[in-house]
MIDREN-131003 format. One line per field, with one value per residue: residue number from 1; residue in one letter; z, y, x of N, C-alpha, C in turn. Coordinates in nm, 4 decimals. Last residue first. Example, Ala and Ser with C-alpha at 12.3 -4.5 7.8 and 13.67 -1.06 7.14 Angstrom:
resi c(2:1)
resn c(S:A)
n.pz c(0.7080:0.7800)
n.py c(-0.2250:-0.5690)
n.px c(1.2850:1.3190)
ca.pz c(0.7140:0.7800)
ca.py c(-0.1060:-0.4500)
ca.px c(1.3670:1.2300)
c.pz c(0.7870:0.7800)
c.py c(0.0030:-0.3300)
c.px c(1.2900:1.3200)
This chain:
resi c(127:126:125:124:123:122:121:120:119:118:117:116:115:114:113:112:111:110:109:108:107:106:105:104:103:102:101:100:99:98:97:96:95:94:93:92:91:90:89:88:87:86:85:84:83:82:81:80:79:78:77:76:75:74:73:72:71:70:69:68:67:66:65:64:63:62:61:60:59:58:57:56:55:54:53:52:51:50:49:48:47:46:45:44:43:42:41:40:39:38:37:36:35:34:33:32:31:30:29:28:27:26:25:24:23:22:21:20:19:18:17:16:15:14:13:12:11:10:9:8:7:6:5:4:3:2:1)
resn c(X:X:X:X:X:X:X:X:X:X:X:X:X:X:X:X:X:X:X:X:X:X:X:X:X:X:X:X:X:X:X:X:X:X:X:X:X:X:X:X:X:X:X:X:X:X:X:X:X:X:X:X:X:X:X:X:X:X:X:X:X:X:X:X:X:X:X:X:X:X:X:X:X:X:X:X:X:X:X:X:X:X:X:X:X:X:X:X:X:X:X:X:X:X:X:X:X:X:X:X:X:X:X:X:X:X:X:X:X:X:X:X:X:X:X:X:X:X:X:X:X:X:X:X:X:X:X)
n.pz c(-4.5544:-4.7056:-4.7539:-5.0720:-5.2854:-5.3949:-5.7312:-5.9871:-6.1158:-6.1343:-6.3153:-6.5390:-6.5751:-6.6377:-6.8762:-7.0280:-7.0395:-7.1950:-7.4295:-7.5092:-7.5699:-7.7811:-7.9681:-8.0383:-8.1675:-8.3776:-8.5589:-8.5529:-8.4582:-8.2904:-8.2999:-8.2663:-8.0676:-7.8500:-7.8197:-7.7276:-7.4897:-7.3483:-7.2980:-7.1324:-6.9150:-6.8241:-6.7431:-6.5456:-6.3560:-6.3025:-6.1968:-5.9676:-5.8233:-5.7691:-5.6077:-5.4367:-5.3377:-5.0685:-4.8687:-4.6131:-4.5149:-4.7369:-4.8975:-4.7283:-4.6923:-4.9554:-4.9985:-4.7960:-4.8820:-5.1285:-5.0626:-4.8222:-4.6195:-4.4089:-4.5262:-4.6011:-4.3467:-4.2470:-4.4282:-4.3656:-4.0948:-4.1182:-4.3670:-4.4372:-4.4146:-4.5037:-4.7595:-4.8930:-4.8798:-5.0130:-5.2678:-5.3400:-5.3609:-5.5706:-5.7755:-5.8033:-5.8724:-6.1298:-6.4316:-6.7359:-6.9109:-6.9090:-6.6742:-6.4351:-6.2491:-6.2897:-6.1354:-5.8898:-5.9204:-5.9399:-5.6777:-5.5355:-5.6257:-5.5142:-5.2364:-5.1837:-5.2633:-5.0670:-4.8365:-4.8809:-4.8853:-4.6286:-4.4793:-4.5720:-4.4744:-4.1978:-4.1615:-4.2192:-4.0148:-3.7345:-3.5129)
n.py c(1.4317:1.4555:1.1606:0.9921:1.0110:0.7604:0.6565:0.7393:0.6621:0.3840:0.3765:0.4735:0.2671:0.0546:0.1513:0.1659:-0.1013:-0.1982:-0.0521:-0.1580:-0.4211:-0.3652:-0.2404:-0.4409:-0.6018:-0.4468:-0.4457:-0.7181:-0.7426:-0.4669:-0.2497:-0.0034:-0.0469:-0.1126:0.1293:0.2855:0.1490:0.1929:0.4645:0.4521:0.3131:0.4953:0.6997:0.5743:0.5292:0.7886:0.9056:0.7431:0.8005:1.0732:1.0569:0.7411:0.5984:0.4419:0.2978:0.3589:0.1549:0.0145:0.2205:0.3279:0.1001:0.0630:0.3048:0.3036:0.0604:0.0825:0.2556:0.1691:-0.0849:-0.1618:-0.3361:-0.5410:-0.6295:-0.7287:-0.9413:-1.1024:-1.1658:-1.2999:-1.4751:-1.5264:-1.3101:-1.1011:-1.1875:-1.1310:-0.8489:-0.7965:-0.8951:-0.7189:-0.4881:-0.5650:-0.5926:-0.3321:-0.1846:-0.2676:-0.4260:-0.4329:-0.2262:-0.2182:-0.3283:-0.2350:-0.2881:-0.5535:-0.6847:-0.6309:-0.7777:-1.0362:-1.0592:-1.0443:-1.2781:-1.4663:-1.4102:-1.4614:-1.7278:-1.8469:-1.7782:-1.9077:-2.1772:-2.2003:-2.1864:-2.4168:-2.6117:-2.5649:-2.6256:-2.8994:-2.9999:-2.7688:-2.6957)
n.px c(-0.2542:-0.5736:-0.7663:-0.7780:-1.0654:-1.3057:-1.3628:-1.3998:-1.1712:-1.2259:-1.4387:-1.2966:-1.1096:-1.2846:-1.3936:-1.1583:-1.0778:-1.2882:-1.2398:-0.9941:-1.0701:-1.2487:-1.0811:-0.9047:-1.0914:-1.1783:-0.9670:-0.7392:-0.4796:-0.3246:-0.1451:-0.2645:-0.4515:-0.2759:-0.1374:-0.3511:-0.4033:-0.1679:-0.1954:-0.4206:-0.3152:-0.1292:-0.3099:-0.4585:-0.2513:-0.1565:-0.3905:-0.4268:-0.1968:-0.2512:-0.4758:-0.5178:-0.8204:-1.0091:-1.1279:-1.0454:-0.8685:-0.7714:-0.6691:-0.4723:-0.3055:-0.2121:-0.0779:0.1202:0.2697:0.4040:0.6231:0.7407:0.5963:0.4411:0.2594:0.4370:0.5193:0.2763:0.2407:0.4615:0.3875:0.1475:0.0210:-0.2475:-0.4141:-0.2658:-0.2073:-0.4460:-0.4393:-0.2001:-0.2683:-0.4687:-0.3077:-0.1407:-0.3294:-0.4324:-0.1812:-0.0875:-0.1996:-0.0572:-0.0221:0.3326:0.5431:0.6423:0.4487:0.3807:0.5663:0.4421:0.2046:0.3051:0.4087:0.1690:0.0477:0.2282:0.2118:-0.0636:-0.0947:0.0719:-0.0762:-0.3175:-0.2194:-0.1133:-0.3531:-0.4831:-0.3101:-0.3442:-0.6114:-0.6003:-0.4330:-0.4158:-0.1591)
ca.pz c(-4.4233:-4.6978:-4.6931:-4.9289:-5.2655:-5.3208:-5.5958:-5.8956:-6.0884:-6.0540:-6.1787:-6.4850:-6.5455:-6.5201:-6.7623:-7.0035:-6.9678:-7.0601:-7.3564:-7.4727:-7.4650:-7.6603:-7.9126:-7.9686:-8.0545:-8.2689:-8.4846:-8.5899:-8.5935:-8.2914:-8.3163:-8.3620:-8.2001:-7.8988:-7.8630:-7.8526:-7.5928:-7.3915:-7.3793:-7.2603:-6.9923:-6.8805:-6.8437:-6.6682:-6.4097:-6.3575:-6.3195:-6.0712:-5.8710:-5.8458:-5.7396:-5.4516:-5.4246:-5.1508:-5.0073:-4.6717:-4.4239:-4.6249:-4.9480:-4.7793:-4.5778:-4.8880:-5.0898:-4.7958:-4.7533:-5.1201:-5.1780:-4.8469:-4.7433:-4.3787:-4.4650:-4.7038:-4.4404:-4.1800:-4.4194:-4.4984:-4.1252:-4.0492:-4.3118:-4.4471:-4.3786:-4.3723:-4.6578:-4.8743:-4.8283:-4.8723:-5.1942:-5.3206:-5.2630:-5.4396:-5.7337:-5.7606:-5.7501:-6.0073:-6.3225:-6.6192:-6.9346:-6.9313:-6.7931:-6.5543:-6.2437:-6.3430:-6.2813:-5.9176:-5.8988:-6.0547:-5.7943:-5.5157:-5.6623:-5.6592:-5.3092:-5.1496:-5.3320:-5.2088:-4.8519:-4.8693:-4.9994:-4.7440:-4.4603:-4.5930:-4.6196:-4.2590:-4.1359:-4.3003:-4.1557:-3.8059:-3.6253)
ca.py c(1.4021:1.5023:1.2932:0.9961:1.0313:0.8814:0.6235:0.7566:0.8051:0.4309:0.3284:0.5475:0.4031:0.0474:0.1220:0.2864:-0.0050:-0.2521:-0.0339:-0.0169:-0.3939:-0.4351:-0.1667:-0.3234:-0.6550:-0.4726:-0.3234:-0.6684:-0.7891:-0.5712:-0.3864:-0.0147:-0.0092:-0.2060:0.0095:0.3216:0.1585:0.0567:0.4171:0.5243:0.2528:0.3695:0.7239:0.6178:0.4187:0.6862:0.9589:0.7496:0.6637:1.0351:1.1185:0.8740:0.5849:0.5545:0.2595:0.4405:0.2454:-0.0583:0.1340:0.4122:0.1588:-0.0433:0.2626:0.4046:0.0768:0.0038:0.2794:0.3126:-0.0491:-0.0752:-0.2127:-0.4655:-0.5732:-0.6155:-0.8340:-1.0413:-1.1010:-1.1712:-1.4430:-1.6326:-1.4402:-1.0866:-1.1925:-1.2700:-0.9239:-0.7577:-0.9541:-0.8601:-0.4929:-0.5357:-0.7085:-0.4423:-0.1623:-0.2899:-0.3301:-0.5196:-0.3162:-0.1499:-0.3783:-0.2198:-0.1587:-0.4499:-0.6898:-0.5761:-0.6330:-0.9781:-1.0676:-0.9412:-1.1497:-1.4631:-1.3937:-1.3329:-1.6237:-1.8584:-1.7345:-1.7623:-2.1213:-2.2072:-2.0855:-2.2858:-2.5990:-2.5525:-2.4887:-2.8108:-3.0080:-2.8820:-2.6473)
ca.px c(-0.1918:-0.4338:-0.7507:-0.7485:-0.9216:-1.2645:-1.3187:-1.5130:-1.1880:-1.1140:-1.4587:-1.4109:-1.0649:-1.1978:-1.4814:-1.2382:-0.9939:-1.2670:-1.3658:-1.0031:-0.9707:-1.2941:-1.1953:-0.8529:-1.0160:-1.2720:-0.9966:-0.8727:-0.5098:-0.4282:-0.0946:-0.1546:-0.4991:-0.3778:-0.0644:-0.2822:-0.5074:-0.2015:-0.0825:-0.4281:-0.4247:-0.0801:-0.2060:-0.5269:-0.3311:-0.0670:-0.3298:-0.5305:-0.2183:-0.1319:-0.4880:-0.4580:-0.7038:-0.9658:-1.1571:-1.1536:-0.9388:-0.8298:-0.7761:-0.5811:-0.3763:-0.2880:-0.1838:0.0131:0.2038:0.2809:0.5357:0.7251:0.6647:0.5542:0.2088:0.3637:0.6179:0.3417:0.1414:0.4511:0.5155:0.1490:0.1520:-0.1489:-0.4687:-0.3291:-0.1023:-0.4059:-0.5542:-0.2146:-0.1571:-0.5025:-0.4162:-0.0819:-0.2510:-0.5199:-0.2582:-0.0111:-0.2181:-0.0733:-0.1346:0.2044:0.4754:0.7250:0.5156:0.2927:0.5826:0.5750:0.2005:0.2350:0.4965:0.2708:-0.0121:0.2029:0.3383:-0.0015:-0.1685:0.1040:0.0624:-0.3155:-0.2925:-0.0232:-0.2481:-0.5436:-0.3312:-0.2116:-0.5658:-0.6829:-0.3915:-0.4752:-0.2368)
c.pz c(-4.3873:-4.5598:-4.6905:-4.8799:-5.1166:-5.3133:-5.5245:-5.7517:-5.9969:-6.0182:-6.0867:-6.3409:-6.4867:-6.4788:-6.6332:-6.8849:-6.9384:-6.9778:-7.2126:-7.3933:-7.4169:-7.5436:-7.7842:-7.9022:-7.9701:-8.1464:-8.3641:-8.5018:-8.6437:-8.4349:-8.3264:-8.3917:-8.3054:-8.0426:-7.9172:-7.9076:-7.7278:-7.4995:-7.4325:-7.3528:-7.1281:-6.9594:-6.9068:-6.7791:-6.5417:-6.4227:-6.3848:-6.2026:-5.9811:-5.9039:-5.8273:-5.5952:-5.4478:-5.2286:-5.1057:-4.8140:-4.4871:-4.5364:-4.8324:-4.8256:-4.6235:-4.7723:-5.0225:-4.8843:-4.7528:-4.9927:-5.1602:-4.9642:-4.7773:-4.5040:-4.4359:-4.6476:-4.5498:-4.2705:-4.3542:-4.4965:-4.2617:-4.0826:-4.2492:-4.3810:-4.3763:-4.3239:-4.5183:-4.7649:-4.7976:-4.8073:-5.0450:-5.2422:-5.2348:-5.3312:-5.5968:-5.7125:-5.7125:-5.8849:-6.1985:-6.4974:-6.8200:-6.9634:-6.8115:-6.6837:-6.3760:-6.3367:-6.3460:-6.0673:-5.9287:-6.0419:-5.9182:-5.6332:-5.6376:-5.7000:-5.4606:-5.2299:-5.3069:-5.2897:-4.9983:-4.8896:-4.9969:-4.8700:-4.5797:-4.5813:-4.6523:-4.4105:-4.2003:-4.2842:-4.2461:-3.9513:-3.7035)
c.py c(1.5071:1.4765:1.3294:1.1407:1.0403:0.8899:0.7522:0.7191:0.8321:0.5788:0.3842:0.5067:0.4889:0.1863:0.1195:0.2671:0.1233:-0.1550:-0.0848:0.0105:-0.2502:-0.4077:-0.2331:-0.2467:-0.5403:-0.5325:-0.3495:-0.5478:-0.7390:-0.6133:-0.4955:-0.1593:-0.0176:-0.1732:-0.0949:0.1998:0.1934:0.0579:0.2765:0.4800:0.3213:0.2978:0.5958:0.6448:0.4578:0.5730:0.8561:0.7995:0.6607:0.8942:1.0807:0.9254:0.7254:0.5217:0.3656:0.4005:0.3127:0.0329:0.0652:0.3273:0.2459:0.0148:0.1581:0.3656:0.1806:0.0306:0.2097:0.3444:0.0969:-0.0273:-0.1135:-0.3330:-0.4922:-0.5496:-0.7099:-0.9249:-1.0326:-1.0955:-1.3040:-1.6038:-1.5509:-1.2200:-1.1796:-1.2824:-1.0682:-0.8336:-0.9210:-0.9312:-0.6369:-0.5412:-0.6860:-0.5652:-0.2787:-0.2888:-0.3676:-0.4284:-0.4120:-0.2507:-0.3080:-0.2581:-0.1318:-0.3106:-0.5799:-0.5774:-0.5674:-0.8261:-1.0073:-0.9403:-1.0339:-1.3274:-1.3868:-1.3103:-1.4861:-1.7498:-1.7395:-1.7080:-1.9691:-2.1525:-2.0840:-2.1750:-2.4613:-2.5343:-2.4646:-2.6658:-2.9142:-2.8840:-2.7692)
c.px c(-0.0926:-0.3797:-0.6023:-0.7349:-0.8953:-1.1125:-1.2801:-1.4790:-1.3066:-1.1308:-1.3504:-1.4369:-1.1761:-1.1503:-1.3996:-1.3322:-1.0705:-1.1822:-1.3526:-1.1303:-0.9776:-1.1982:-1.2457:-0.9660:-0.9597:-1.2031:-1.0865:-0.9035:-0.6462:-0.4596:-0.2012:-0.1161:-0.3891:-0.4173:-0.1615:-0.2081:-0.4450:-0.3088:-0.1100:-0.3149:-0.4389:-0.1900:-0.1540:-0.4250:-0.3962:-0.1456:-0.2376:-0.4714:-0.3236:-0.1474:-0.3695:-0.4738:-0.6486:-0.8385:-1.1122:-1.1925:-1.0598:-0.9154:-0.8484:-0.6988:-0.4931:-0.3689:-0.2733:-0.1049:0.0926:0.2012:0.4014:0.6344:0.6375:0.6271:0.3211:0.3129:0.5501:0.4452:0.2026:0.3531:0.5119:0.2771:0.1496:-0.0155:-0.3635:-0.3849:-0.1605:-0.2993:-0.5143:-0.3301:-0.1673:-0.3931:-0.4589:-0.1896:-0.1875:-0.4424:-0.3495:-0.1015:-0.1383:-0.0842:-0.1591:0.0944:0.3414:0.6543:0.5866:0.3509:0.4986:0.6025:0.3336:0.2258:0.4331:0.3687:0.0845:0.1459:0.3183:0.1260:-0.1063:0.0335:0.1051:-0.1743:-0.2860:-0.0899:-0.1529:-0.4384:-0.3889:-0.2231:-0.4298:-0.6387:-0.4719:-0.4269:-0.2880)
């Protein structure tokens, strides 16, 4: 393996683990999304570590989400409800704690756009 290929592989591997870690933290921390980080982790793992990529695809929670996105660009209705629910909770927290109302409004607007985009994604076919 050439030095350039080795550096590239390590970059993808590092990106895969960092984004997977952020996705796991996002499970417990409202405001930090889980799904985009897990999807990015799978993308990076496919380029840096076949073993990690296979483990992500076999995972009981992350695997179906990754496969649905990869195959059809779809997001489950349950994931959509969870995402919008946590974004709504974060919007309330923003308005209760932000030093200026416009700061909370900007964050809420970004989440509203993201939530709208998410609901426009197709849902996976029933299995």
